[in-house]
C-alpha positions in Angstrom: 0.0 0.0 0.0 1.3 3.4 -1.0 2.0 5.7 1.9 -0.2 8.8 2.3 1.4 12.2 3.1 -0.7 14.5 5.1 -1.2 18.0 3.6 -1.8 21.1 5.7 -5.4 22.3 5.3 -6.0 25.4 3.2 -7.8 28.3 4.6 -10.8 27.1 2.7 -10.9 23.9 4.7 -10.4 25.6 8.1 -13.3 26.0 10.4 -15.1 29.2 10.0 -14.0 30.7 13.4 -10.4 30.0 12.7 -10.6 31.5 9.2 -12.1 34.6 10.7 -9.2 35.1 13.3 -6.6 34.5 10.7 -8.1 37.1 8.4 -8.3 39.6 11.3 -4.7 39.1 12.3 -3.5 39.4 8.6 -5.5 42.6 8.2 -4.1 44.1 11.4 -0.6 43.3 10.4 -1.1 44.7 7.0 -2.7 47.8 8.5 0.2 48.3 10.9 2.7 47.9 8.1 0.7 50.3 6.0 0.4 52.8 8.8 4.2 52.5 9.5 4.9 52.9 5.9 2.6 55.9 5.7 4.3 57.5 8.6 7.7 56.7 7.1 6.6 58.1 3.8 5.2 61.2 5.4 8.3 61.7 7.4 10.6 61.0 4.5 8.7 63.4 2.2 8.4 66.2 4.9 11.7 65.3 6.6 9.8 65.4 9.8 10.0 69.2 10.0 6.5 69.4 11.5 7.8 67.5 14.6 10.0 70.3 15.7 7.8 71.7 18.5 6.8 68.1 19.5 10.5 67.2 19.8 11.3 70.3 21.9 8.4 69.5 24.3 9.2 65.8 24.7 13.0 66.3 24.9 12.6 69.1 27.5 10.4 66.8 29.6 12.8 63.9 29.4 15.8 65.9 30.5 13.8 68.3 32.7 15.5 71.3 31.0 14.6 73.5 28.1 15.6 72.1 24.7 15.2 74.4 21.7 15.9 74.3 18.0 16.4 77.8 16.5 16.6 76.8 12.8 16.0 73.9 10.5 14.8 70.6 12.0 14.6 67.2 10.5 13.7 63.9 12.1 12.9 60.8 9.9 14.0 57.3 8.9 16.5 57.1 6.0 15.7 54.3 5.2 16.0 52.4 8.5 18.4 54.7 10.5 17.1 57.7 12.3 18.1 60.9 10.5 18.4 63.8 12.9 19.3 67.4 11.8 19.0 70.5 13.9 20.3 74.0 13.4 20.8 76.1 16.4 20.2 73.2 18.8 20.6 74.2 22.5 20.2 72.3 25.8 19.9 74.3 28.9 22.1 73.9 32.0 20.6 73.3 35.5 19.6 76.5 37.4 22.7 76.3 39.7 25.2 76.4 36.8 27.2 79.5 35.9 26.2 79.5 32.2 22.8 79.1 30.7 23.6 76.3 28.1 25.0 72.9 28.5 25.2 72.4 24.7 24.8 74.6 21.6 25.7 73.9 18.0 25.2 75.8 14.8 24.3 72.5 13.1 24.1 68.9 14.0 23.6 66.2 11.3 23.5 62.6 12.5 22.3 59.1 11.7 21.4 57.1 14.8 20.8 53.3 15.2 17.1 53.2 16.4 17.4 50.3 18.8 20.3 51.9 20.6 17.8 54.5 21.9 16.0 51.7 23.7 18.7 49.2 24.5 22.3 49.6 25.5 24.7 52.5 24.9 23.8 55.1 22.3 25.2 54.3 18.9 25.7 57.1 16.4 26.6 55.8 12.9 27.4 59.2 11.5 27.9 62.6 13.1 28.6 66.0 11.7 28.9 68.8 14.3 29.6 72.4 13.4 30.7 75.1 15.9 29.6 73.2 19.0 30.1 74.5 22.5 29.8 72.1 25.5 29.7 73.4 29.1 30.6 70.8 31.7 30.3 71.9 35.4 30.3 70.6 38.9 28.5 72.3 41.7 30.3 73.9 44.7 30.0 70.7 46.7 31.2 68.5 43.9 28.0 66.4 44.2 26.0 67.4 41.0 27.1 68.0 37.5 25.5 69.6 34.5 25.5 66.5 32.2 23.5 64.3 34.5 19.8 64.8 33.4 16.6 64.2 35.3 16.2 65.1 38.9 18.5 68.2 39.6 19.3 66.9 43.1 20.5 63.5 42.0 24.3 62.7 42.4 26.3 63.4 39.3 27.3 60.5 37.1 30.4 60.1 35.0 30.1 61.3 31.4 29.2 58.5 29.0 30.6 58.9 25.5 28.3 57.4 22.8 29.7 55.1 20.3 30.4 57.0 17.0 31.3 55.2 13.8 31.9 58.2 11.5 32.4 61.8 12.6 33.2 65.3 11.4 33.7 67.9 14.1 34.7 71.4 13.3 35.0 74.4 15.7 34.2 72.3 18.8 34.9 73.9 22.2 34.6 72.3 25.7 34.4 74.3 28.9 35.0 72.5 32.2 34.4 74.1 35.6 35.0 72.5 39.1 34.5 75.1 41.8 35.7 72.7 44.5 39.1 72.6 42.8 38.8 76.2 41.7 39.5 74.9 38.2 38.3 76.4 34.9 39.4 75.1 31.5 38.4 76.1 28.0 39.5 73.5 25.4 39.4 73.7 21.6 39.4 70.4 19.7 41.2 69.9 16.5 38.9 69.3 13.5 37.9 65.6 13.4 37.2 63.6 10.3 36.7 59.9 10.8 35.3 57.0 8.9 34.5 53.4 9.9 35.2 54.3 13.6 38.7 55.3 12.6 40.1 58.8 13.3 43.8 58.1 12.9 46.8 58.1 15.2 46.1 61.3 17.2 43.3 63.6 18.2 44.8 66.9 19.4 43.4 69.7 21.6 44.6 72.9 23.1 43.3 75.5 25.5 43.7 77.7 28.5 42.2 78.2 31.9 42.8 79.1 35.5 43.5 77.2 38.7 43.0 79.0 42.0 43.6 82.3 40.2 46.7 81.1 38.3 46.4 81.2 34.5 47.5 78.2 32.5 47.8 77.0 29.0 47.4 73.4 27.9 47.8 71.1 24.9 47.5 67.4 24.5 46.1 64.5 22.5 44.1 61.3 22.6 46.6 58.8 21.3 43.9 56.1 20.8 41.0 58.1 19.4 39.7 55.1 17.4 39.1 53.3 20.7 37.7 56.5 22.2 34.9 56.8 19.6 34.2 53.1 19.9 33.8 53.5 23.7 37.1 51.8 24.5 40.2 52.9 26.5 41.5 56.5 26.1 45.2 56.9 26.0 45.8 60.5 27.1 48.7 62.9 27.0 48.4 66.3 28.6 50.8 69.1 29.0 50.3 72.3 31.0 52.3 75.4 31.6 51.4 77.5 34.6 53.3 80.0 36.7 56.7 79.0 35.3 55.9 75.3 35.9 55.7 72.6 33.2 53.4 69.7 34.0 52.9 66.5 32.0 50.2 63.9 32.6 49.8 60.6 30.8 47.6 57.6 31.4 44.9 55.3 30.0 41.3 56.3 31.0 38.4 53.9 30.9 36.1 56.7 29.7 36.7 60.1 28.3 36.0 62.0 31.5 36.7 59.2 34.0 39.8 59.8 36.0 38.8 58.5 39.4 40.9 55.6 40.7 42.9 55.7 37.5 46.8 55.7 37.8 48.3 58.7 36.0 51.9 59.4 35.4 52.7 63.0 36.4 55.9 64.9 35.8 56.5 68.5 36.9 59.5 70.9 36.8 60.0 74.6 37.4 62.0 77.3 39.1 60.1 77.1 42.5 58.1 74.5 44.3 56.1 77.2 46.0 54.8 78.4 42.6 53.7 74.9 41.8 51.9 74.1 45.1 50.6 77.6 45.4 48.4 76.8 42.4 46.4 74.4 44.7 46.5 76.7 47.7 49.5 75.2 49.5 52.2 77.7 50.7 55.9 76.9 50.9 58.9 79.2 51.2 60.5 80.0 47.8 62.8 77.1 46.8 65.3 76.6 44.0 64.6 74.8 40.8 62.8 71.4 41.1 61.9 68.4 39.0 59.7 65.6 40.3 57.8 62.6 39.0 55.0 60.6 40.7 52.0 58.4 40.2 48.7 60.2 40.7 45.4 58.5 41.7 42.3 60.6 42.4 39.7 59.1 44.7 36.9 61.3 45.7 38.4 64.4 47.3 41.8 62.7 47.7 44.6 63.1 45.2 47.3 60.6 46.1 50.9 60.9 44.8 53.0 57.8 45.2 56.4 56.6 44.0 57.6 60.2 44.1 61.2 60.8 43.0 62.9 64.0 42.0 65.0 66.8 43.2 64.9 70.4 44.5 68.0 72.5 44.1 70.9 70.2 44.6 69.0 67.8 46.9 67.1 64.6 46.1 63.5 63.9 47.2 61.3 60.8 47.4 58.3 59.5 49.2 54.5 60.0 48.9 51.9 62.5 49.8 48.1 63.1 49.6 46.2 66.3 48.9 42.6 66.3 50.1 40.2 69.0 48.9 38.6 69.3 52.3 36.6 72.2 53.7 37.3 74.7 55.0 41.0 74.1 54.2 42.9 71.8 51.9 44.7 69.0 53.9 48.1 67.7 53.1 49.6 64.4 54.4 53.2 63.5 53.4 56.0 61.1 54.2 59.1 62.3 52.4 62.8 61.3 52.4 66.1 62.9 51.2 69.3 61.0 51.0 71.6 64.0 50.4 70.4 67.5 51.4 72.4 70.6 50.3 72.5 73.1 53.1 71.6 75.8 50.6 68.3 74.2 50.0 67.4 74.5 53.7 67.9 78.2 53.5 64.3 79.2 52.4 62.7 77.2 55.2 64.3 79.5 57.8 63.9 82.7 55.9 66.9 83.0 53.6 67.0 83.6 49.9 68.6 80.3 48.6 70.0 81.9 45.4 71.8 84.6 47.5 73.1 82.0 50.0 74.4 79.9 47.1 76.2 83.1 45.8 77.8 83.6 49.3 75.9 86.8 50.2 74.3 85.7 53.5 73.7 89.2 54.6 71.6 90.0 51.6 69.9 86.6 51.8 68.5 87.4 55.3 66.6 90.5 54.1 67.5 92.1 57.4 69.8 95.0 56.7 73.5 95.7 57.1 75.6 93.7 59.6 72.7 91.3 60.3 72.4 87.7 59.3 69.3 86.6 61.3 66.6 86.1 58.6 63.9 88.7 58.5 61.6 87.2 55.8 58.1 87.4 57.2 56.1 84.3 57.7 53.3 83.8 55.1 50.4 83.9 57.6 47.8 84.2 54.8 49.2 81.2 53.1 49.2 79.1 56.3 45.5 79.9 56.7 44.7 78.1 53.4 45.6 74.5 54.4 46.4 72.0 57.2 49.2 69.5 57.1 50.8 66.5 58.7 54.3 65.8 57.4 57.2 63.5 58.2 60.5 64.3 56.6 63.8 62.4 57.0 67.3 63.3 55.8 70.3 61.0 55.8 73.2 63.4 55.1 73.6 67.2 54.8 76.1 68.7 52.4 77.8 71.6 54.1 81.3 73.0 54.4 80.9 74.4 57.9 77.9 72.8 59.6 78.3 69.1 60.4 74.7 68.0 60.4 73.1 64.6 59.5 70.2 62.3 60.3 67.4 64.8 60.4 64.0 63.6 61.4 61.2 66.2 61.3 57.6 65.9 62.2 55.5 68.9 61.1 51.9 69.6 61.9 49.8 72.6 60.8 46.3 73.0 62.0 44.3 76.2 61.8 47.5 78.4 61.6 49.2 76.6 64.5 52.5 75.3 63.1 54.6 72.8 65.1 58.0 71.4 64.3 58.0 68.8 67.0 60.0 66.8 67.3 62.9 68.0 65.1 65.9 65.7 65.7 69.3 65.7 64.1 72.9 64.8 64.6 75.7 67.4 65.0 79.1 65.9 64.9 78.0 62.7 66.6 76.0 64.7 69.1 72.2 64.6 69.3 70.2 67.8 69.0 66.4 67.9 69.5 64.1 70.8 69.1 60.4 71.7 69.5 59.4 74.9 67.7 56.0 76.4 67.7 54.7 79.2 65.6 51.2 80.4 66.5 49.9 82.4 63.6 46.4 82.7 65.2 47.9 85.5 67.2 49.1 88.8 65.9 52.0 89.2 65.8 53.0 85.6 65.4 53.9 84.0 68.8 57.1 81.8 68.6 58.4 79.3 71.0 61.9 77.7 70.7 63.0 74.7 72.8 66.4 73.4 71.6 68.3 70.7 73.4 71.8 69.4 72.8 72.4 66.0 74.4 75.8 65.2 76.0 78.2 65.4 73.0 82.0 64.8 72.9 83.6 68.2 72.5 86.4 66.8 70.5 84.0 65.4 67.9 82.0 68.6 67.9 85.0 70.8 67.4 86.4 68.4 64.8 83.2 68.7 62.9 83.7 72.4 62.7 87.3 72.0 61.5 89.1 72.5 64.9 91.7 69.9 65.9 90.4 67.8 68.7 93.6 66.2 69.9 93.7 65.8 73.7 90.1 66.8 74.2 87.9 64.3 76.0 85.3 66.6 77.6 81.6 66.7 76.7 79.1 69.4 76.4 75.3 69.6 76.6 72.9 72.5 76.5 69.4 73.9 76.1 67.9 77.1 74.6 64.3 78.0 75.7 63.0 81.3 74.2 59.6 82.8 73.5 58.9 85.9 71.6 56.4 87.7 69.2 57.2 88.5 65.6 56.5 87.2 62.1 60.1 86.4 61.2 63.0 84.7 62.9 64.7 88.0 63.6 61.6 89.8 65.0 60.6 86.9 67.3 64.2 86.6 68.7 64.4 90.4 69.1 61.4 90.2 71.3 62.4 87.0 73.1 62.7 86.1 76.8 64.2 83.0 78.1 67.5 81.2 78.8 70.5 79.8 77.0 72.8 77.4 78.8 75.7 75.2 77.7 77.1 72.9 80.4 80.6 71.3 80.3 81.1 68.4 82.7 84.5 67.1 83.9 86.9 66.3 81.1 90.1 67.4 79.3 90.8 70.1 76.8 93.6 71.0 74.5 95.9 73.2 76.5 96.6 75.7 73.7 93.0 76.5 73.3 92.7 77.3 77.1 96.0 79.2 77.3 95.2 81.4 74.3 91.8 82.3 75.7 93.1 83.3 79.1 96.1 85.3 77.6 98.5 83.9 80.3 101.7 84.8 78.4 104.1 83.2 80.9 102.4 79.8 80.9 101.8 79.9 77.1 105.5 80.6 76.5 106.6 77.9 78.8 104.4 75.4 77.1 105.5 76.5 73.7 109.3 76.2 74.4 108.8 72.8 76.1 106.8 71.5 73.0 103.9 70.5 75.2 101.2 72.5 73.5 99.0 69.5 73.2 99.2 68.4 76.8 95.6 68.2 78.0 94.3 70.5 80.7 91.6 69.2 83.1 88.2 70.8 83.0 86.4 70.5 86.3 83.1 71.9 85.1 81.8 74.8 83.0 78.7 76.8 82.3 78.1 79.3 79.5 74.8 80.8 80.5 72.7 83.7 79.3 69.4 85.2 80.5 67.5 86.8 77.7 65.2 89.7 78.3 63.5 91.6 75.5 65.9 90.2 72.9 69.1 91.0 74.8 71.2 88.2 76.3 73.3 88.9 79.4 76.0 86.4 80.7 74.4 84.6 83.6 77.0 83.3 84.2 80.0 82.3 82.0 82.1 80.3 84.4 84.6 77.5 83.5 86.7 75.9 86.2 90.0 74.1 85.1 92.8 72.5 87.1 94.9 75.7 86.6 92.4 78.6 86.1 89.0 79.9 86.6 87.7 81.4 83.3 85.0 84.1 83.7 82.9 85.9 81.2 80.8 89.0 81.3 78.7 91.0 78.8 76.3 89.7 76.3 74.7 90.1 72.9 71.6 91.5 71.3 69.2 89.7 69.0 67.8 93.2 68.1 71.0 94.7 66.6 73.0 91.4 66.5 75.8 93.3 68.3 78.4 91.3 70.4 80.0 92.7 73.6 81.6 89.9 75.6 84.8 89.6 77.7 86.6 86.5 78.8 89.2 86.5 81.6 91.2 83.7 83.2 92.4 84.0 86.8 95.2 81.6 87.8 95.0 79.2 90.7 98.8 79.3 91.0 101.6 81.8 90.8 102.4 82.9 87.2 105.0 85.3 85.9 104.3 87.5 82.9 100.5 87.1 83.1 98.5 89.7 81.3 95.5 89.0 83.5 93.5 90.9 80.8 90.1 90.0 79.3 89.9 88.9 75.8 87.0 90.8 74.2 84.5 89.5 71.6 82.8 92.4 69.8 81.4 93.3 66.5 78.2 91.7 65.2 77.0 88.2 64.4 77.9 88.7 60.8 81.4 90.1 61.5 82.6 89.3 65.0 85.9 90.7 66.2 88.4 89.8 68.9 89.9 92.5 71.2 93.1 91.2 72.8 94.6 94.5 74.0 92.2 95.9 76.6 92.2 98.8 79.0 93.5 96.6 81.8 96.4 95.4 79.7 97.3 98.9 78.7 97.0 100.0 82.4 99.4 97.2 83.4 101.8 98.1 80.6 101.7 101.8 81.8 102.4 100.7 85.4 105.3 98.5 84.2 106.8 101.5 82.3 106.5 103.7 85.4 108.1 101.1 87.7 110.9 100.6 85.2 111.6 104.3 85.1 111.4 105.1 88.9 112.9 101.7 90.1 114.7 99.1 88.1 113.8 97.2 84.9 113.1 94.1 87.0 110.5 96.0 88.9 108.5 96.4 85.6 107.9 92.7 85.6 105.9 93.0 88.9 103.0 94.6 87.0 102.5 91.3 85.1 102.7 88.9 88.1 99.5 86.8 88.8 99.6 85.7 92.5 97.3 82.8 91.7 94.4 83.6 94.1 91.5 82.6 91.8 88.6 81.0 93.7 87.6 77.5 92.4 84.0 76.9 91.5 81.6 74.6 93.2 80.6 72.3 90.3 77.1 71.4 91.6 75.4 74.7 90.7 77.5 74.9 87.5 76.4 71.5 86.3 72.8 72.3 87.2 72.9 75.3 84.9 72.1 77.7 87.8 72.1 81.4 87.3 74.9 83.6 88.6 73.1 84.4 91.8 73.2 80.7 92.7 76.8 80.1 92.0 79.2 79.2 94.8 82.9 78.8 95.5 84.2 75.4 96.6 84.0 76.8 100.1 80.3 77.4 99.8 80.4 81.1 99.6 78.4 83.1 97.0 80.5 84.2 94.0 80.9 87.9 93.3 83.1 87.6 90.3 80.5 86.4 87.7 77.9 88.2 85.6 74.5 88.8 87.1 72.4 88.3 84.0 71.4 91.9 83.9 71.5 94.7 81.3 70.7 97.5 83.7 72.2 100.9 83.2 74.4 100.6 86.3 78.1 100.5 85.8 80.3 101.9 83.1 82.7 100.9 80.4 82.4 97.9 78.1 82.6 94.2 78.6 86.2 94.0 77.8 87.2 97.1 79.8 87.5 97.7 83.5 84.7 96.8 85.9 84.2 97.0 89.6 83.4 93.9 91.7 79.7 93.2 92.1 78.9 96.0 89.6 76.1 95.3 87.2 77.1 95.4 83.6 76.0 97.9 80.9 76.7 96.7 77.4 75.7 96.7 73.7 74.9 100.4 73.7 71.2 99.8 73.7 70.4 101.0 77.2 
């Protein structure tokens, strides 16, 4: 039997009710197609120009901002892509923005993939844009932006670049404003002509702007524009010139305006770090030339710079730091290191002009006037009010011809104009020096507090570090300086200062020639010289070099050094106001000495140009007496004028080692001393520090009273 193949029934053989529904469905589909075709035909013929006002109304409602078309308008299918043409198209900015329009173009001519308006990322197959202006802004709080549509209170979203297959852009400008960063940029794009999602090797741009009141110019390029228009990664190169600084930024962005959490390579160089950091509101003293490189990652309000390497002046720099755009003040955190620090590069941080210091003109570098070297550069109080900071800084070695410093460890904090350098530790010729310095710029004038401590340090090493032979010296020295004063510079604060300076010398030995020269004991010095024993150590029992500072004037209180052979005394003082010196040192022998001058050695002049006065009034008086005795008696009698009977009173070392003032000093017999300075600058007394004085008479010196 032949097989029978079943045939589908024709519509004629279908039941009546099924034939009826099939016809209805067919007619509906044909009607829809006819309707769509009619719409397509009407739009194609009219180019959709009659939809202009409908478009403006619907678009304005969708973005919740006014959208207007000033000239020709076309919206139709050609044949299956949406053809959109608009002349004088404008989209308004939100009410909080500084400019009325987010977007404006003389003409936009585009073909858009229809389904991309419903599903996925917008896909523009062809775009021609003429004389377009785009305004991108963040609000003051950096929470809302002008390109996020809809609810004006919604948090701003990153800018999403549509996919563009072919494009021609001419006369396009982009303005970017971020008030939280005080950044304004106006960028002009090079003319773009692309085909098949290909632009070429480079898309250039250039522009200018302002950062925190500092003008800048910029130029750069997208090195992967083909990927950019396709929505891929954006390889960016950017160069800026601002306030004598050159800055280069390079990196790969996931989106055209997405920089958050993206590592960027940053290089900067210029004549002054203060000019660079001043752009973002951070104040530094003026430095020498610099060149640095780092990796920058922006996360929210934080801008983190890591893997920092570079130099400033002749010193290297490395480490990391973070700048946070906080309110009300920018905040800086840093952890920095320097292996080799040139002493000249330290100059600006204590008020000196580094270029003048490098040229050897320290007086001019201090900005303080003739015969003065204490820096008088005012503290930038206004700059300190703009930011807070916490900084750690470490230095291994310091390059200096005269100051043997190394191993610096500095902790700096600045909060609401209160600047603390605490602790500040460093090594001076194998001795340890620590300091706590406070500058309170909340007060006017600035209130300064200095507390500097020298730990017990071998004098031989200390002197050796300053270029003095240390043979035979085994003594140590320690000290402390505590001063407070008001003034907006180092000079002004010290000129107003009150406090105490004390250097304590415990028991040890010292090179004989140094001691003998200071005491001007001609007989003993000659004896040592002829016996070739100049380097024989002399025992130091104890010593104190102390000053009481009142209103910027330091008076010896006391200067007292007790050796096995002599008691060295000092009187006078110096002034931080005028930087004048007026000191006298005298050694009284504990044993009989022939041909002893018994005359003070004077230290005078100024900090910048000190002088030594060996021939004093007392020595001249003794010489006159010797001449007189030689004339009226015998030549041998003239020698009597230079005889030291050796009656010096030894010091009790307890008060000396305690750093006590002159009024508390005692002899070894427990009696108050009357031969040391009283730490006063009263008008009582006469003469100068290296001239004649009466016992217990208070000292007048420095010519300031």
